[in-house]
N, C-alpha and C positions, 0 to 999 in steps of 0.2 A: 278550741271546744274541745271536751275530755274526746278520747279514744273512744271509749262504748257510743258516745252520741254520733260520732264521727261514721263508725260502723255501721250503725242502726240507720241513718239517712243512705247510707252506702246499699245497704241489704234493702231497706224499702224501695228503694228507686234506682234497680241496676242499670236502668236504660240512661238516665237524667246523670248519674255520678261513674258510668264505664272508663271514664278515662282516671280516675280517683289514683289510683297506683300507676300511670301511665310514666313515659319518659318525659322528662325536664324539658327535654327539645321540643315536644309537641304539642304540652299543655301546661297549664299554670295549676292543676289539680292535684299534680305530684307533691304538692305543698301541703295538702289536706284544707281545712275550712278555717280562717284565718280570722274567728271572730269568736267570741265567748258564748258560754254556754246558754247564756240567757235569751240568744235569738235561736235556739234549736226550735222550739214552737212554729216560730217563722217560717222557718226553711224548710220544715215538717209539712205545713201547712200551705205554702208556697207549691213544693212539688208535687203533693197530691193533687191540687189544684190542674198544675201543668199537664199534668202526665192524665187524668180524667179528660179533659179537654183535647188531647192530642189522640188519646187511645178513642174516644168518642166519634173524633174525627173520621180517623181510618173506620172504624164502623160503616159510618154513614155513608162514606166511598164505595164501603163492600154491598151495602144495600141498595145505593144506587145502578151500580153495574149490575146487580142482580136483577133488579126490578125492570130494567132497559132490556136486559136479555130473556125475561118472561113475558114482556110485554112492549114487543117491536112496536106498536102502532100507538103506544104511549110514553114516548121516551122523555125520561126528564133530564135535566141538567145534571150531571155529574158534579156532586161537590168534592173539591181537592181537599187531601186529607194533609194533614198541619206537618211541616218536619218534624221529627222528633229533635227535641229539645235536648243538648247534652252542654252541661255545665264546665265552663274554661276556667272560671276563677269563682271563690266565694272568699271576700274578706269583709274587713271593715277600714273606710278610709273617710278619714276626716269625722269622726262621730257617727257615721252612717255604713249599712250595709250595701256591699257593692254584690250585683250575683251579675258576671258576665256569661254569656251562651252562646251559642249556636244553634241555627233552628227555631221553630216557632212563627208566630205570625203576630198581627197585631194584638189579639186578645192575650197572649203571652206576656208580651211587651208591657202591657198593661198590668198586668198580675206581677210582675215585677218590680213595676213602678210602686206599686200600692205595699209591696212587702219592704220596699225598702222605706217607704214611707212611715209604714206601720213600725219597725225598726228603731226610726227617730225617734222615738216614744217609748222605747222600750230598753231597760238597763239591759246591756249588754251581759251583765254578770250572773244577774237572777231572774230578770223576764219581767220584773215588775214595771210600774213606770218611771219612767225615767225623763231625763231633758238633757239637753246636748251640753257638755260642759269642757271648759277652755282652759286654759292654764298648762302650759307642756302640750302634750298629745290630747287631742279633742276627743272626747268620749261621750257615748251617752249610757249615762249612771242613774240610779236612784240616789237619793239623801245618804243610804247607809254605805254604800260604795262610794260615794265622793268621798265623805268622811273618812274613809278606811286609804281611799286615793291622797289626799291630805296630810295623812297620819304618815303614811310612806314616804313621802315627798319631804315631810318633816325632819324626819329621820334621817333619813338621806343627807340633807342640808347639814345636818349638825354634823353627823359623820365627815361629811367632804370639808368642811372649817376646823375641824379636830374638837368639837364642843361637846363630844359626846358624854352622854351620862354614864 
């Protein structure tokens, strides 16, 4: 992913990507986002939904505590806040998005699975509709980017066999 998109995600979601430049002995986020630019919108949407869900759960927790303090005769069950999600690794694997993290809850788990499903149908390079392509490294690409990949492969084969034009 381009440096400016990497920085945009880290700036927009500092709690999720707090370990982006952490020690490689502690996090794989030190290597950055190992995906193409085409999945930026998916990651942005996913992180926005995750952070909203977590922030909302913390507000609910505070409201429940305040209610119980102000209404001791009508105590309500205190909803537990969702633990902050911290990304451990974001990468492409077998043509799909992998978003590994600590924290969250079942709803976050579902959000991540949905984003990974969305990415499996989105070109990793440009964000247009894509298909999982085989032949060497498995990638999810649109027709145009698959043609470019095939052309690069043909040029590489010709060079390797000494048949350069």
